[in-house]
ZADO-1210 file (C-alpha; in nm, 4 decimals, padded with zeros to 6 digits):
<atoms>
<atom x="10.2386" y="06.2158" z="-03.3342" code="MET" pos="1"/>
<atom x="10.0739" y="06.0336" z="-03.6255" code="GLU" pos="2"/>
<atom x="10.2777" y="05.7744" z="-03.7945" code="LYS" pos="3"/>
<atom x="10.2452" y="05.9376" z="-04.1365" code="GLN" pos="4"/>
<atom x="10.3856" y="06.2697" z="-04.0002" code="LEU" pos="5"/>
<atom x="10.6581" y="06.0913" z="-03.8161" code="LEU" pos="6"/>
<atom x="10.7690" y="05.9107" z="-04.1313" code="ASN" pos="7"/>
<atom x="10.7686" y="06.2373" z="-04.3271" code="ALA" pos="8"/>
<atom x="10.9934" y="06.4031" z="-04.0782" code="ILE" pos="9"/>
<atom x="11.2263" y="06.1049" z="-04.0554" code="LEU" pos="10"/>
<atom x="11.2570" y="06.1057" z="-04.4338" code="ALA" pos="11"/>
<atom x="11.4032" y="06.4543" z="-04.4145" code="LEU" pos="12"/>
<atom x="11.7006" y="06.3324" z="-04.2037" code="GLY" pos="13"/>
<atom x="11.5883" y="06.3660" z="-03.8370" code="LEU" pos="14"/>
<atom x="11.6143" y="06.0941" z="-03.5782" code="THR" pos="15"/>
<atom x="11.3152" y="05.9702" z="-03.3853" code="HIS" pos="16"/>
<atom x="11.4119" y="06.1700" z="-03.0783" code="LYS" pos="17"/>
<atom x="11.4729" y="06.4862" z="-03.2879" code="GLU" pos="18"/>
<atom x="11.1322" y="06.4362" z="-03.4573" code="ALA" pos="19"/>
<atom x="10.9606" y="06.4106" z="-03.1207" code="LYS" pos="20"/>
<atom x="11.1408" y="06.7154" z="-02.9769" code="ALA" pos="21"/>
<atom x="11.0591" y="06.9276" z="-03.2836" code="TYR" pos="22"/>
<atom x="10.6964" y="06.8190" z="-03.2751" code="HIS" pos="23"/>
<atom x="10.6747" y="06.9090" z="-02.9099" code="ALA" pos="24"/>
<atom x="10.8177" y="07.2545" z="-02.9807" code="LEU" pos="25"/>
<atom x="10.5742" y="07.3097" z="-03.2597" code="VAL" pos="26"/>
<atom x="10.2622" y="07.2077" z="-03.0651" code="THR" pos="27"/>
<atom x="10.3668" y="07.3432" z="-02.7137" code="LYS" pos="28"/>
<atom x="10.5711" y="07.6500" z="-02.8016" code="GLY" pos="29"/>
<atom x="10.8974" y="07.7777" z="-02.6579" code="VAL" pos="30"/>
<atom x="11.0446" y="07.5491" z="-02.3873" code="MET" pos="31"/>
<atom x="11.3728" y="07.4662" z="-02.2010" code="THR" pos="32"/>
<atom x="11.5552" y="07.1405" z="-02.2340" code="ALA" pos="33"/>
<atom x="11.4076" y="07.0302" z="-01.9008" code="GLU" pos="34"/>
<atom x="11.0564" y="07.0901" z="-02.0213" code="ASN" pos="35"/>
<atom x="11.1176" y="06.9022" z="-02.3412" code="ILE" pos="36"/>
<atom x="11.2928" y="06.6162" z="-02.1553" code="SER" pos="37"/>
<atom x="10.9761" y="06.5627" z="-01.9362" code="LYS" pos="38"/>
<atom x="10.7435" y="06.5948" z="-02.2311" code="LEU" pos="39"/>
<atom x="10.8965" y="06.3456" z="-02.4692" code="ILE" pos="40"/>
<atom x="11.0311" y="06.1249" z="-02.1832" code="GLU" pos="41"/>
<atom x="11.3944" y="06.1469" z="-02.2738" code="VAL" pos="42"/>
<atom x="11.6725" y="06.1766" z="-02.0239" code="GLN" pos="43"/>
<atom x="11.8292" y="06.5202" z="-01.9602" code="HIS" pos="44"/>
<atom x="12.1752" y="06.4545" z="-02.1098" code="PRO" pos="45"/>
<atom x="12.0311" y="06.2938" z="-02.4212" code="ILE" pos="46"/>
<atom x="11.7781" y="06.5703" z="-02.4862" code="VAL" pos="47"/>
<atom x="12.0599" y="06.8238" z="-02.4993" code="TYR" pos="48"/>
<atom x="12.2318" y="06.6235" z="-02.7695" code="ARG" pos="49"/>
<atom x="11.8915" y="06.5901" z="-02.9493" code="THR" pos="50"/>
<atom x="11.8289" y="06.9695" z="-02.9390" code="LEU" pos="51"/>
<atom x="12.1918" y="07.0385" z="-03.0574" code="GLN" pos="52"/>
<atom x="12.1177" y="06.8059" z="-03.3583" code="GLY" pos="53"/>
<atom x="11.8039" y="06.9924" z="-03.4382" code="LEU" pos="54"/>
<atom x="11.9875" y="07.3243" z="-03.4121" code="ASN" pos="55"/>
<atom x="12.2701" y="07.2132" z="-03.6383" code="ASN" pos="56"/>
<atom x="12.0170" y="07.0720" z="-03.8909" code="LYS" pos="57"/>
<atom x="11.8288" y="07.4127" z="-03.8989" code="GLY" pos="58"/>
<atom x="11.4978" y="07.3029" z="-03.7492" code="TRP" pos="59"/>
<atom x="11.5095" y="07.5131" z="-03.4287" code="ILE" pos="60"/>
<atom x="11.6542" y="07.8335" z="-03.2750" code="ASP" pos="61"/>
<atom x="11.7912" y="07.8749" z="-02.9220" code="SER" pos="62"/>
<atom x="11.8670" y="08.1644" z="-02.6842" code="THR" pos="63"/>
<atom x="12.1979" y="08.2371" z="-02.5248" code="THR" pos="64"/>
<atom x="12.0816" y="08.2752" z="-02.1654" code="ASP" pos="65"/>
<atom x="12.0604" y="08.0098" z="-01.9033" code="ARG" pos="66"/>
<atom x="11.8675" y="07.7884" z="-01.9018" code="PRO" pos="67"/>
<atom x="11.8454" y="07.7972" z="-02.2815" code="LYS" pos="68"/>
<atom x="11.5085" y="07.8221" z="-02.4387" code="LYS" pos="69"/>
<atom x="11.4212" y="07.6592" z="-02.7699" code="TYR" pos="70"/>
<atom x="11.1893" y="07.7607" z="-03.0466" code="ARG" pos="71"/>
<atom x="11.0758" y="07.5602" z="-03.3424" code="ALA" pos="72"/>
<atom x="11.1280" y="07.7198" z="-03.6909" code="LYS" pos="73"/>
<atom x="10.8341" y="07.7519" z="-03.9207" code="GLN" pos="74"/>
<atom x="10.7642" y="07.3923" z="-04.0367" code="PRO" pos="75"/>
<atom x="10.7469" y="07.4584" z="-04.4132" code="LYS" pos="76"/>
<atom x="11.0652" y="07.6595" z="-04.4121" code="ILE" pos="77"/>
<atom x="11.2506" y="07.4034" z="-04.1981" code="ALA" pos="78"/>
<atom x="11.1270" y="07.1111" z="-04.4100" code="ALA" pos="79"/>
<atom x="11.2135" y="07.2831" z="-04.7405" code="GLU" pos="80"/>
<atom x="11.5589" y="07.3661" z="-04.6197" code="ASN" pos="81"/>
<atom x="11.6179" y="07.0093" z="-04.5057" code="ALA" pos="82"/>
<atom x="11.4884" y="06.8760" z="-04.8339" code="GLY" pos="83"/>
<atom x="11.7132" y="07.1091" z="-05.0330" code="LYS" pos="84"/>
<atom x="12.0110" y="06.9938" z="-04.8263" code="GLY" pos="85"/>
<atom x="11.9309" y="06.6356" z="-04.8913" code="GLN" pos="86"/>
<atom x="11.9049" y="06.6986" z="-05.2635" code="ILE" pos="87"/>
<atom x="12.2468" y="06.8588" z="-05.2723" code="VAL" pos="88"/>
<atom x="12.3927" y="06.5749" z="-05.0738" code="ALA" pos="89"/>
<atom x="12.2321" y="06.3184" z="-05.2951" code="ILE" pos="90"/>
<atom x="12.3518" y="06.4855" z="-05.6163" code="GLU" pos="91"/>
<atom x="12.7052" y="06.5019" z="-05.4814" code="GLU" pos="92"/>
<atom x="12.6876" y="06.1332" z="-05.3872" code="SER" pos="93"/>
<atom x="12.5635" y="06.0349" z="-05.7336" code="ILE" pos="94"/>
<atom x="12.8407" y="06.2445" z="-05.8978" code="GLU" pos="95"/>
<atom x="13.1063" y="06.0818" z="-05.6742" code="LEU" pos="96"/>
<atom x="12.9821" y="05.7258" z="-05.7305" code="ILE" pos="97"/>
<atom x="12.9620" y="05.7840" z="-06.1090" code="ASP" pos="98"/>
<atom x="13.3055" y="05.9383" z="-06.1154" code="LYS" pos="99"/>
<atom x="13.4718" y="05.6624" z="-05.9119" code="ILE" pos="100"/>
<atom x="13.2790" y="05.3427" z="-05.9929" code="LEU" pos="101"/>
<atom x="13.1473" y="05.3834" z="-06.3498" code="SER" pos="102"/>
<atom x="13.4886" y="05.3519" z="-06.5122" code="PRO" pos="103"/>
<atom x="13.5346" y="05.0208" z="-06.3209" code="GLN" pos="104"/>
<atom x="13.1998" y="04.8792" z="-06.4120" code="TYR" pos="105"/>
<atom x="13.1857" y="04.6039" z="-06.6689" code="ASP" pos="106"/>
<atom x="12.8492" y="04.6072" z="-06.8454" code="GLU" pos="107"/>
<atom x="12.8771" y="04.2321" z="-06.9308" code="ASN" pos="108"/>
<atom x="13.0047" y="04.1128" z="-06.5965" code="GLN" pos="109"/>
<atom x="12.9328" y="03.7376" z="-06.5900" code="GLU" pos="110"/>
<atom x="12.5989" y="03.7986" z="-06.7636" code="MET" pos="111"/>
<atom x="12.6204" y="03.5008" z="-06.9909" code="LEU" pos="112"/>
<atom x="12.6566" y="03.2741" z="-06.6962" code="ARG" pos="113"/>
<atom x="12.3314" y="03.3998" z="-06.5547" code="GLN" pos="114"/>
<atom x="12.0910" y="03.3390" z="-06.8373" code="GLU" pos="115"/>
<atom x="11.7667" y="03.4641" z="-06.6845" code="ILE" pos="116"/>
<atom x="11.7106" y="03.7205" z="-06.4082" code="TRP" pos="117"/>
<atom x="11.3690" y="03.7673" z="-06.2435" code="THR" pos="118"/>
<atom x="11.2021" y="04.1027" z="-06.1575" code="ILE" pos="119"/>
<atom x="10.8928" y="04.0966" z="-05.9421" code="ARG" pos="120"/>
<atom x="10.6214" y="04.3639" z="-05.9009" code="GLY" pos="121"/>
<atom x="10.4835" y="04.5977" z="-06.1545" code="GLN" pos="122"/>
<atom x="10.6751" y="04.8985" z="-06.0214" code="LYS" pos="123"/>
<atom x="11.0161" y="04.7093" z="-06.0450" code="SER" pos="124"/>
<atom x="10.9262" y="04.5795" z="-06.3956" code="VAL" pos="125"/>
<atom x="10.8461" y="04.9331" z="-06.5199" code="ILE" pos="126"/>
<atom x="11.1730" y="05.0592" z="-06.3668" code="GLN" pos="127"/>
<atom x="11.3676" y="04.7826" z="-06.5396" code="LYS" pos="128"/>
<atom x="11.2094" y="04.8788" z="-06.8774" code="ILE" pos="129"/>
<atom x="11.3360" y="05.2286" z="-06.8375" code="GLY" pos="130"/>
<atom x="11.6879" y="05.1098" z="-06.7414" code="GLU" pos="131"/>
<atom x="11.7054" y="04.8725" z="-07.0404" code="MET" pos="132"/>
<atom x="11.5715" y="05.1470" z="-07.2767" code="GLY" pos="133"/>
<atom x="11.8344" y="05.3912" z="-07.1581" code="ASN" pos="134"/>
<atom x="12.1115" y="05.1398" z="-07.2553" code="GLN" pos="135"/>
<atom x="11.9570" y="05.0687" z="-07.5971" code="THR" pos="136"/>
<atom x="12.0894" y="05.2489" z="-07.9022" code="LYS" pos="137"/>
<atom x="11.8426" y="05.1853" z="-08.1832" code="HIS" pos="138"/>
<atom x="11.5122" y="05.0044" z="-08.1494" code="GLU" pos="139"/>
<atom x="11.2665" y="04.8214" z="-07.9320" code="VAL" pos="140"/>
<atom x="11.0277" y="04.5667" z="-08.0713" code="PHE" pos="141"/>
<atom x="10.7298" y="04.4443" z="-07.8488" code="GLY" pos="142"/>
<atom x="10.4704" y="04.1793" z="-07.8758" code="LYS" pos="143"/>
<atom x="10.1545" y="04.1835" z="-07.6586" code="VAL" pos="144"/>
<atom x="10.0206" y="03.8300" z="-07.6498" code="THR" pos="145"/>
<atom x="09.6726" y="03.8914" z="-07.5186" code="GLY" pos="146"/>
<atom x="09.4074" y="04.1545" z="-07.4383" code="PRO" pos="147"/>
<atom x="09.5733" y="04.4365" z="-07.2554" code="ILE" pos="148"/>
<atom x="09.4017" y="04.7340" z="-07.0920" code="ASP" pos="149"/>
<atom x="09.4920" y="05.0783" z="-07.2268" code="ASP" pos="150"/>
<atom x="09.6371" y="05.2233" z="-06.9048" code="ASP" pos="151"/>
<atom x="09.8796" y="04.9322" z="-06.8579" code="THR" pos="152"/>
<atom x="09.9856" y="04.9529" z="-07.2246" code="PHE" pos="153"/>
<atom x="10.0630" y="05.3229" z="-07.1957" code="ASN" pos="154"/>
<atom x="10.2477" y="05.2877" z="-06.8667" code="GLU" pos="155"/>
<atom x="10.4719" y="05.0184" z="-07.0080" code="ILE" pos="156"/>
<atom x="10.5574" y="05.1671" z="-07.3358" code="PHE" pos="157"/>
<atom x="10.5822" y="05.5302" z="-07.2221" code="MET" pos="158"/>
<atom x="10.8919" y="05.4218" z="-07.0167" code="ASN" pos="159"/>
<atom x="11.0803" y="05.3448" z="-07.3404" code="ILE" pos="160"/>
<atom x="11.3005" y="05.6513" z="-07.4293" code="PRO" pos="161"/>
<atom x="11.1379" y="05.8564" z="-07.7173" code="PRO" pos="162"/>
<atom x="11.4647" y="05.8542" z="-07.9190" code="ALA" pos="163"/>
<atom x="11.4257" y="05.4817" z="-07.9897" code="LEU" pos="164"/>
<atom x="11.2300" y="05.3284" z="-08.2799" code="SER" pos="165"/>
<atom x="10.9320" y="05.1554" z="-08.1250" code="LEU" pos="166"/>
<atom x="10.7178" y="04.8896" z="-08.2923" code="THR" pos="167"/>
<atom x="10.4582" y="04.6820" z="-08.1156" code="VAL" pos="168"/>
<atom x="10.2480" y="04.3862" z="-08.2272" code="GLN" pos="169"/>
<atom x="09.9207" y="04.3405" z="-08.0467" code="ILE" pos="170"/>
<atom x="09.7363" y="04.0125" z="-08.0414" code="MET" pos="171"/>
<atom x="09.4083" y="04.1460" z="-07.9158" code="GLY" pos="172"/>
<atom x="09.1682" y="04.4394" z="-07.9106" code="PRO" pos="173"/>
<atom x="09.3148" y="04.7752" z="-08.0214" code="PRO" pos="174"/>
<atom x="09.4467" y="05.0380" z="-07.7833" code="ILE" pos="175"/>
<atom x="09.1616" y="05.2977" z="-07.7745" code="ILE" pos="176"/>
<atom x="09.3111" y="05.5625" z="-07.5510" code="ASN" pos="177"/>
<atom x="09.6680" y="05.5752" z="-07.6478" code="ILE" pos="178"/>
<atom x="09.8736" y="05.8474" z="-07.4773" code="ASP" pos="179"/>
<atom x="09.9260" y="06.1325" z="-07.7403" code="PRO" pos="180"/>
<atom x="10.3004" y="06.1431" z="-07.6817" code="LYS" pos="181"/>
<atom x="10.3187" y="05.7679" z="-07.7443" code="LEU" pos="182"/>
<atom x="10.0986" y="05.7791" z="-08.0445" code="GLU" pos="183"/>
<atom x="10.3381" y="06.0129" z="-08.2247" code="LYS" pos="184"/>
<atom x="10.6245" y="05.7618" z="-08.2232" code="ARG" pos="185"/>
<atom x="10.4855" y="05.4132" z="-08.2004" code="ILE" pos="186"/>
<atom x="10.4031" y="05.1760" z="-08.4823" code="GLN" pos="187"/>
<atom x="10.1325" y="04.9309" z="-08.3931" code="ILE" pos="188"/>
<atom x="10.0484" y="04.6169" z="-08.5907" code="HIS" pos="189"/>
<atom x="09.7505" y="04.3862" z="-08.5211" code="ARG" pos="190"/>
<atom x="09.7649" y="04.0822" z="-08.7490" code="PRO" pos="191"/>
<atom x="09.4707" y="03.8590" z="-08.7999" code="TYR" pos="192"/>
<atom x="09.2765" y="03.9679" z="-08.4972" code="PHE" pos="193"/>
<atom x="08.9610" y="04.0826" z="-08.6743" code="GLU" pos="194"/>
<atom x="08.9140" y="03.7451" z="-08.8447" code="GLY" pos="195"/>
<atom x="08.9788" y="03.5431" z="-08.5247" code="LYS" pos="196"/>
<atom x="08.7634" y="03.7310" z="-08.2723" code="CYS" pos="197"/>
<atom x="08.4055" y="03.7832" z="-08.3877" code="ARG" pos="198"/>
<atom x="08.2838" y="03.8611" z="-08.0409" code="ALA" pos="199"/>
<atom x="08.4250" y="04.2118" z="-08.0476" code="PHE" pos="200"/>
<atom x="08.2941" y="04.4669" z="-08.2957" code="PRO" pos="201"/>
<atom x="08.6084" y="04.6157" z="-08.4576" code="MET" pos="202"/>
<atom x="08.4238" y="04.8983" z="-08.6472" code="GLU" pos="203"/>
<atom x="08.4975" y="05.2184" z="-08.4577" code="LEU" pos="204"/>
<atom x="08.5420" y="05.0526" z="-08.1215" code="PRO" pos="205"/>
<atom x="08.4898" y="05.2701" z="-07.8091" code="SER" pos="206"/>
<atom x="08.6705" y="05.2711" z="-07.4746" code="ALA" pos="207"/>
<atom x="08.3506" y="05.1487" z="-07.3071" code="ASN" pos="208"/>
<atom x="08.2961" y="04.8724" z="-07.5658" code="ALA" pos="209"/>
<atom x="08.6469" y="04.7471" z="-07.5092" code="LYS" pos="210"/>
<atom x="08.6163" y="04.7616" z="-07.1318" code="ASP" pos="211"/>
<atom x="08.2939" y="04.5645" z="-07.1382" code="GLU" pos="212"/>
<atom x="08.4420" y="04.3187" z="-07.3800" code="PHE" pos="213"/>
<atom x="08.7388" y="04.2517" z="-07.1518" code="LEU" pos="214"/>
<atom x="08.5314" y="04.2223" z="-06.8409" code="LYS" pos="215"/>
<atom x="08.2799" y="03.9750" z="-07.0021" code="ASN" pos="216"/>
<atom x="08.5188" y="03.7686" z="-07.1994" code="VAL" pos="217"/>
<atom x="08.8668" y="03.8020" z="-07.0456" code="HIS" pos="218"/>
<atom x="08.8004" y="03.9419" z="-06.7005" code="GLY" pos="219"/>
<atom x="09.0483" y="03.7046" z="-06.5302" code="SER" pos="220"/>
<atom x="09.3373" y="03.6395" z="-06.7549" code="ARG" pos="221"/>
<atom x="09.7080" y="03.6068" z="-06.7796" code="PHE" pos="222"/>
<atom x="09.8955" y="03.7831" z="-07.0682" code="ILE" pos="223"/>
<atom x="10.2568" y="03.8199" z="-07.1692" code="SER" pos="224"/>
<atom x="10.4590" y="04.0929" z="-07.3314" code="ILE" pos="225"/>
<atom x="10.7808" y="04.0347" z="-07.5107" code="HIS" pos="226"/>
<atom x="11.0270" y="04.3275" z="-07.5447" code="LEU" pos="227"/>
<atom x="11.3344" y="04.3062" z="-07.7554" code="LEU" pos="228"/>
<atom x="11.6041" y="04.5663" z="-07.7106" code="PHE" pos="229"/>
<atom x="11.8288" y="04.5994" z="-08.0158" code="ASP" pos="230"/>
<atom x="11.7915" y="04.2219" z="-08.0534" code="ASP" pos="231"/>
<atom x="12.0537" y="04.1925" z="-07.7693" code="LYS" pos="232"/>
<atom x="11.8406" y="04.1397" z="-07.4643" code="GLU" pos="233"/>
<atom x="11.4791" y="04.0729" z="-07.3902" code="ALA" pos="234"/>
<atom x="11.2234" y="04.1275" z="-07.1184" code="LEU" pos="235"/>
<atom x="10.9392" y="03.8711" z="-07.0903" code="TRP" pos="236"/>
<atom x="10.6650" y="04.0383" z="-06.8849" code="ILE" pos="237"/>
<atom x="10.3836" y="03.8392" z="-06.7285" code="ASN" pos="238"/>
<atom x="10.0653" y="04.0270" z="-06.6233" code="ILE" pos="239"/>
<atom x="09.7776" y="03.8690" z="-06.4275" code="PRO" pos="240"/>
<atom x="09.4335" y="04.0238" z="-06.4291" code="TYR" pos="241"/>
<atom x="09.1445" y="03.9786" z="-06.1889" code="LYS" pos="242"/>
<atom x="08.8061" y="04.1217" z="-06.2897" code="ASN" pos="243"/>
<atom x="08.9956" y="04.3135" z="-06.5593" code="ASN" pos="244"/>
<atom x="09.2264" y="04.4800" z="-06.3058" code="ILE" pos="245"/>
<atom x="09.5973" y="04.4139" z="-06.3050" code="VAL" pos="246"/>
<atom x="09.7236" y="04.2416" z="-05.9830" code="VAL" pos="247"/>
<atom x="10.0260" y="04.4698" z="-05.9667" code="LYS" pos="248"/>
<atom x="10.2157" y="04.2819" z="-05.6888" code="GLU" pos="249"/>
<atom x="10.1859" y="03.9624" z="-05.8943" code="LYS" pos="250"/>
<atom x="10.3330" y="04.1057" z="-06.2079" code="VAL" pos="251"/>
<atom x="10.6781" y="03.9564" z="-06.2862" code="TRP" pos="252"/>
<atom x="10.9324" y="03.9455" z="-06.5639" code="ALA" pos="253"/>
<atom x="11.2266" y="03.7505" z="-06.6866" code="ASN" pos="254"/>
<atom x="11.5258" y="03.9597" z="-06.8098" code="TRP" pos="255"/>
<atom x="11.6935" y="03.7478" z="-07.0728" code="ILE" pos="256"/>
<atom x="12.0490" y="03.8166" z="-07.1884" code="ILE" pos="257"/>
<atom x="12.1654" y="03.4755" z="-07.3088" code="ASP" pos="258"/>
<atom x="12.1987" y="03.4771" z="-07.6980" code="PRO" pos="259"/>
<atom x="12.0217" y="03.1445" z="-07.7416" code="ASP" pos="260"/>
<atom x="11.7228" y="03.2660" z="-07.5471" code="TYR" pos="261"/>
<atom x="11.7157" y="03.5884" z="-07.7460" code="ILE" pos="262"/>
<atom x="11.6960" y="03.3905" z="-08.0697" code="GLU" pos="263"/>
<atom x="11.4051" y="03.1922" z="-07.9296" code="ILE" pos="264"/>
<atom x="11.2192" y="03.5104" z="-07.8335" code="VAL" pos="265"/>
<atom x="11.2945" y="03.6576" z="-08.1715" code="LYS" pos="266"/>
<atom x="11.1427" y="03.3493" z="-08.3377" code="THR" pos="267"/>
<atom x="10.8384" y="03.3729" z="-08.1163" code="GLU" pos="268"/>
<atom x="10.7684" y="03.7364" z="-08.1888" code="VAL" pos="269"/>
</atoms>
């Protein structure tokens, strides 16, 4: 069985032995426990427990005669049922955790003793932006301190909830292909860039012109983005580029919740 297929089956709640037994039944057809035991090289007593597990989870059917025969259910149906069962279980777990633990959770638990927290990897940073945005009541202010590509800009700021006021200052070329949903609610300011960067034609810039400019002038670069959430907490994101492509695994951010640091960031932006 291919590793990718095995991982997909395991993700739906089967054990390794159950996955191997189900795969054998799909590819070889109806079999007895003895046949399956020999095929997947699992001892007889263990294969019975494995098949019972598959039956209980709804992946196979069995006869009532002796020796029992086992038949795999249609893969899509079996997988969909398993997935729906997991969704229900996950939703019930989330509801229970929220009900019991949320009333006990202190939003400010020892935060001021931990002035800066570090988040690593673009995926984790994007997730943190969404979390902070969901806890923000009024506004987010951002400052991009260098030439950012359009896709990264959209990905970052689209994760801020649409109900919040969003203003961004860009110290670099304009965003050409801004996401239409983002464009409706964002205010973008670009102070002094035209006068300081003569190498980039600012009259009716195109996406290709911007891309060429970034490749030729700032192909390998390191930029920062400051995000302020209601002036209470900040995220200082650092993005490295190589040949004008973000090195996603090297993206990192500081989550700042100490009031003194917030004041410094506010002054900077």
